[in-house]
C-alpha positions in Angstrom: 4.3 -26.2 -46.4 3.8 -29.9 -45.5 5.3 -29.4 -42.0 3.1 -26.4 -41.5 0.0 -28.3 -42.5 0.8 -31.1 -40.1 1.3 -28.5 -37.3 -2.1 -27.1 -37.9 -3.7 -30.6 -37.6 -1.7 -31.2 -34.4 -3.0 -27.9 -33.0 -6.6 -28.8 -33.3 -7.1 -32.5 -34.2 -10.8 -32.3 -33.4 -11.7 -29.6 -35.8 -14.0 -30.5 -38.7 -12.7 -30.1 -42.3 -14.3 -26.8 -43.0 -12.9 -25.2 -39.8 -9.5 -26.8 -40.5 -9.4 -25.1 -43.9 -10.1 -21.8 -42.4 -7.3 -22.3 -39.9 -5.0 -23.5 -42.6 -5.6 -20.3 -44.6 -4.6 -18.3 -41.6 -1.3 -20.2 -41.1 -0.6 -20.1 -44.8 -1.0 -16.3 -44.9 1.3 -15.9 -41.9 3.9 -18.1 -43.5 3.7 -16.2 -46.7 4.1 -12.9 -44.8 7.1 -14.3 -43.0 8.7 -15.5 -46.2 8.3 -12.0 -47.8 9.6 -10.3 -44.7 12.8 -12.5 -44.5 13.4 -12.2 -48.2 13.3 -8.4 -48.0 15.9 -8.3 -45.3 18.6 -9.0 -47.8 17.6 -9.2 -51.4 21.1 -10.2 -52.5 21.1 -13.3 -50.3 19.8 -16.6 -51.6 19.3 -18.2 -48.2 16.8 -17.4 -45.5 17.5 -18.4 -41.9 14.6 -19.9 -40.0 14.7 -20.8 -36.3 13.0 -23.3 -34.1 12.4 -20.9 -31.2 8.8 -20.6 -30.0 9.0 -18.2 -27.0 7.5 -14.9 -25.8 10.3 -12.7 -24.6 8.4 -9.5 -23.6 4.9 -8.4 -22.9 3.6 -4.9 -21.9 0.4 -2.8 -21.8 -0.4 0.4 -23.6 -2.7 3.1 -22.2 -5.4 1.7 -19.9 -8.8 3.2 -19.2 -10.0 3.3 -15.6 -13.6 4.0 -14.5 -14.1 5.5 -11.1 -17.2 6.2 -9.0 -17.9 9.6 -7.5 -20.7 11.2 -5.5 -21.6 14.9 -6.0 -22.4 17.3 -3.2 -26.1 16.6 -3.8 -25.5 12.9 -3.3 -25.9 12.0 -7.0 -23.7 9.0 -8.2 -21.7 9.2 -11.4 -18.9 7.4 -13.2 -15.9 9.1 -14.8 -13.0 7.9 -16.8 -9.3 8.4 -16.3 -6.3 6.8 -18.1 -2.9 5.6 -17.0 0.1 4.1 -18.6 0.0 0.3 -18.5 3.7 0.2 -19.3 4.5 1.1 -15.7 3.3 -2.4 -14.6 5.9 -5.1 -15.2 4.9 -8.5 -16.4 6.7 -11.7 -15.4 7.2 -14.4 -18.0 7.4 -18.0 -16.6 8.8 -20.0 -19.5 8.6 -23.2 -17.5 4.8 -23.1 -16.8 4.2 -20.8 -19.8 2.4 -18.2 -17.7 2.6 -14.4 -18.1 1.2 -12.2 -15.4 1.7 -8.9 -13.5 2.8 -9.1 -9.9 1.7 -5.6 -9.1 -2.1 -5.6 -9.9 -3.7 -2.9 -11.9 -5.9 -0.5 -9.8 -9.5 -1.2 -9.2 -11.8 0.0 -12.0 -9.2 -0.8 -14.8 -10.9 -1.8 -18.0 -9.2 -5.0 -19.0 -11.9 -5.9 -21.5 -10.3 -3.4 -24.0 -6.6 -3.6 -23.7 -3.9 -2.8 -26.3 -0.7 -4.6 -25.6 2.7 -5.3 -27.2 4.1 -8.8 -27.4 7.5 -9.8 -28.6 8.7 -13.2 -29.7 12.1 -14.7 -30.1 13.7 -15.0 -33.6 10.5 -13.9 -35.5 8.2 -16.5 -34.0 4.6 -15.9 -35.0 2.0 -15.3 -32.2 -1.6 -16.1 -32.4 -4.4 -15.7 -29.8 -7.2 -18.1 -29.2 -10.8 -16.8 -29.0 -12.5 -16.8 -25.6 -15.5 -18.9 -26.7 -14.1 -21.0 -29.6 -10.9 -22.6 -30.9 -10.4 -20.0 -33.5 -6.9 -18.6 -33.7 -6.2 -15.0 -34.7 -2.9 -13.2 -35.5 -1.8 -11.3 -32.4 -1.6 -7.6 -33.3 -0.4 -4.8 -31.0 -2.9 -2.6 -32.8 -6.0 -4.6 -31.7 -8.0 -4.1 -28.5 -8.1 -7.5 -26.7 -10.4 -8.7 -23.9 -8.2 -9.8 -21.0 -11.1 -10.0 -18.5 -10.3 -13.7 -18.4 -6.9 -15.5 -18.9 -6.1 -15.7 -22.6 -4.1 -18.4 -24.5 -1.4 -17.2 -26.9 0.5 -19.7 -29.0 3.9 -19.0 -30.6 5.0 -20.8 -33.7 8.7 -20.9 -34.5 9.7 -19.3 -37.8 10.7 -22.7 -39.3 7.2 -24.1 -38.3 8.7 -27.0 -36.3 7.7 -25.9 -32.7 4.8 -24.4 -30.9 4.4 -23.2 -27.3 1.2 -22.0 -25.7 1.2 -19.3 -23.0 -1.6 -18.2 -20.7 -1.6 -14.4 -20.1 -3.4 -13.2 -17.0 -3.8 -9.5 -16.1 -4.4 -9.1 -12.4 -6.7 -6.3 -11.2 -7.3 -5.2 -7.6 -10.8 -5.8 -6.4 -10.5 -3.0 -3.7 -9.6 0.6 -3.8 -6.0 0.9 -2.5 -6.7 4.1 -0.5 -9.9 3.1 1.3 -9.7 2.3 5.0 -12.3 -0.2 6.3 -13.4 -1.3 9.8 -14.8 -4.5 11.2 -16.1 -5.1 14.7 -14.6 -8.1 16.3 -15.2 -10.0 19.6 -11.6 -10.9 20.4 -10.4 -9.1 23.5 -7.4 -11.2 24.2 -4.9 -8.5 22.9 -6.4 -5.4 24.5 -3.5 -3.0 25.4 -3.1 -2.7 29.2 -3.0 0.6 31.1 0.8 1.2 31.2 0.7 4.3 33.4 2.0 3.4 36.9 3.8 5.3 39.7 7.3 4.6 41.0 8.1 4.7 44.7 9.4 8.3 44.4 6.2 9.5 42.8 7.4 9.5 39.2 4.9 8.3 36.6 5.8 5.9 33.7 4.8 7.5 30.4 6.3 5.3 27.6 9.3 3.8 26.0 11.4 3.5 22.8 13.6 0.7 21.6 16.4 1.5 24.0 14.8 3.8 26.7 11.9 4.0 29.1 10.6 7.5 30.2 8.9 8.8 33.3 7.6 12.2 34.5 8.9 13.2 37.9 6.8 15.0 40.6 8.6 18.2 39.9 7.7 17.9 36.2 11.0 16.7 34.7 11.5 13.9 32.1 13.9 11.1 33.1 15.0 8.1 31.0 16.5 4.7 31.8 18.4 2.3 29.6 18.6 -0.5 32.1 14.8 -1.1 32.7 14.6 1.4 35.6 17.6 0.5 37.6 19.2 3.9 37.0 17.7 7.2 35.7 19.1 10.4 34.1 17.4 13.7 33.5 16.5 14.4 29.9 17.9 17.4 28.1 15.2 19.8 26.8 15.6 22.5 24.1 12.8 24.6 25.6 11.4 25.7 29.0 10.2 22.6 31.0 7.0 24.5 31.6 6.0 23.5 28.1 6.1 19.8 29.0 2.7 18.0 29.1 1.6 16.8 32.5 -1.6 14.8 31.7 -3.1 12.8 28.8 0.4 11.9 27.7 1.0 9.5 24.8 4.4 8.4 23.5 5.2 6.3 20.4 8.5 5.2 19.0 9.3 4.1 15.4 12.5 3.6 13.3 14.0 6.8 11.8 14.0 6.7 8.0 17.4 5.6 6.4 19.1 5.5 9.8 20.3 2.4 11.6 19.8 2.0 15.4 17.8 5.2 15.5 14.3 5.9 16.7 11.9 8.8 16.4 10.2 9.3 19.8 7.1 11.4 19.7 5.4 12.7 22.9 2.0 14.5 23.0 -0.1 15.6 25.9 -1.7 18.5 27.8 -0.6 21.0 30.4 -2.6 21.5 33.6 -6.1 22.9 33.0 -6.0 24.8 36.3 -2.7 26.6 35.3 -3.6 27.1 31.6 -7.4 27.2 31.4 -7.6 28.8 28.0 -5.1 26.8 26.1 -6.5 25.0 23.1 -3.6 23.0 21.7 -1.6 20.0 22.9 2.0 20.0 23.7 4.2 18.1 21.2 7.8 17.1 21.8 10.1 14.9 19.7 13.4 13.2 20.4 15.7 11.3 17.9 17.4 8.5 19.8 20.6 7.0 18.4 21.1 3.8 20.5 24.2 2.6 18.6 27.4 2.2 20.6 29.2 5.5 21.5 26.3 7.6 20.1 26.0 11.1 21.5 23.3 12.0 24.0 20.2 13.2 22.3 17.7 15.8 23.6 14.0 16.6 23.4 12.8 19.2 20.9 9.6 21.2 21.4 7.4 21.4 18.3 6.6 25.2 18.1 3.0 26.1 17.2 2.1 28.5 14.5 0.9 31.9 15.8 -2.7 31.1 14.7 -2.6 27.4 15.8 -3.4 26.2 12.3 -2.2 22.6 11.8 -1.7 22.1 15.6 -2.9 19.1 17.5 -6.0 20.0 19.5 -6.0 19.8 23.3 -8.0 16.5 23.8 -8.5 14.2 26.7 -7.2 10.6 26.6 -4.8 11.3 23.6 -3.8 8.1 21.7 -1.0 7.8 19.1 -0.1 5.1 16.5 2.4 5.1 13.7 0.7 4.1 10.6 1.6 3.9 6.9 3.7 7.0 6.2 2.7 9.1 9.2 1.4 9.2 12.8 -2.3 9.2 13.7 -3.7 10.9 16.8 -7.1 10.4 18.4 -8.6 12.0 21.5 -11.7 12.5 23.5 -13.5 15.7 24.5 -11.6 19.0 24.0 -10.5 20.6 27.3 -9.7 24.2 28.3 -10.0 26.5 25.3 -10.6 23.5 22.9 -14.2 22.8 22.0 -13.5 19.7 19.8 -16.2 17.0 20.3 -15.1 13.7 21.7 -13.4 11.3 19.2 -14.7 13.4 16.3 -11.8 12.7 13.9 -8.3 11.5 13.4 -5.4 13.9 13.0 -2.4 12.9 10.9 1.2 14.1 11.0 3.5 13.2 8.1 6.4 15.3 9.3 7.1 13.6 12.7 4.8 15.8 14.8 5.5 19.3 13.3 2.0 19.7 11.7 -1.3 17.8 12.2 -4.0 17.7 9.6 -7.6 16.4 9.8 -7.6 13.1 7.9 -10.5 12.3 5.5 -9.1 8.8 4.9 -9.1 7.6 8.5 -12.6 7.9 10.1 -14.1 6.1 13.0 -16.4 3.1 12.4 -20.0 3.9 11.4 -21.4 2.3 14.5 -18.9 3.8 16.9 -20.4 4.9 20.2 -19.3 8.4 20.9 -20.5 8.3 24.5 -17.6 6.1 25.4 -15.5 7.4 28.2 -12.1 6.1 27.0 -10.6 4.6 23.9 -7.4 2.5 23.6 -5.6 2.3 20.3 -2.8 0.1 18.9 -1.5 -1.4 15.7 -0.3 -5.0 14.9 2.2 -6.7 12.6 -0.6 -7.2 10.0 -1.1 -3.4 9.6 -4.4 -3.3 11.5 -5.4 -0.5 13.8 -7.3 -1.7 16.8 -9.8 0.4 18.7 -11.0 -0.7 22.2 -13.9 0.8 24.2 -13.6 -0.9 27.5 -16.7 0.7 29.1 -18.8 -0.4 26.1 -17.2 -3.8 25.7 -16.7 -3.2 22.0 -13.6 -3.5 19.8 -12.9 -2.8 16.1 -10.0 -3.4 13.8 -9.4 -1.6 10.6 -6.8 -1.5 7.8 -6.0 0.5 4.7 -6.8 -1.8 1.8 -3.4 -1.7 0.1 -1.7 -2.7 3.4 -3.3 -6.1 3.1 -2.1 -6.8 -0.4 0.9 -9.0 -0.8 2.3 -7.2 -3.8 2.1 -3.8 -2.0 3.7 -5.2 1.1 6.5 -6.7 -0.9 7.3 -3.2 -2.1 6.8 -1.6 1.3 9.0 -4.0 3.2 11.8 -3.5 0.7 11.5 0.2 0.3 
């Protein structure tokens, strides 16, 4: 008991006598509890083994409350509660710096002022937590709700009373909603995408490229490709009538195929001639899977057939733009043409199945101050997961990003997925 009393004094040398007595009672009760526990383990044994370990070996959360904001159809604001399992968030234990923290932050709105958690120590060490606004130490219980809105100090006393280590537990919570997309107007025009459409001497028009190929549309409405930067060309193989190929407002993007090395998805969208097909209301969508590994077979273009009622088809829009973003492809276009009456730049369309279906996206919307009278929009993405919108005739540019794509913990997961 003398060693234990000395440890109490070392813990808080500046405490007055009265406070020291209160602290000493706490330590004494814990030591008595430990003695009873160890003696009950084997009543026939005359020896109790005590250890000098003072370490936290595991920390996890129980059920966590989360409070979210919603707006009703009448515009009234309200808050509602949901719960989630905190055990799905792993905590790292740094035994050198004595820090415990979650790399993957809890979602915005998590109530960390009332957290139930489980803490394990090595070899029956005793854990106590320091009050937020005083030096009072309390026994750490997995049944108690604890305020983790600020970092908390937890000390572990070895079962033989000879060692003490103090850890800081920090529970990280995101300050932004992961699924919200936000825009910011900027003044930097240095990276504006150039107009890539140009005409070759034979009248063919450049329309895009993938990792290994560049593509052009010939005057007689065929698609040709080159793997040597335009020195030689070959006609592309189509699985459908060439009459279904787009001839204007063409956009092509290329992105790596999932779980396939040296392979791209190449997606092409555009419109057929308004004079030849005046009542058409949907865009033409084609896809090609390009394997550019050595000795790979020649691939061909596949036409994405429309549903009979045109539901989930990409509308026939002027100035179509494509970007690959997050887990899909986003399309944006100007005024509807022919049989399409879509207003200019009214909404983004998203495809999560490589061009087969297109759905109106409620997550991705244009900036609040976007000028819908613009005559043309250019769109691109960058390595920091921003989407850039350029309106050359209005001399305005915005960049936007899905909140979670700017978080280091999410990006670590995404880049290793």
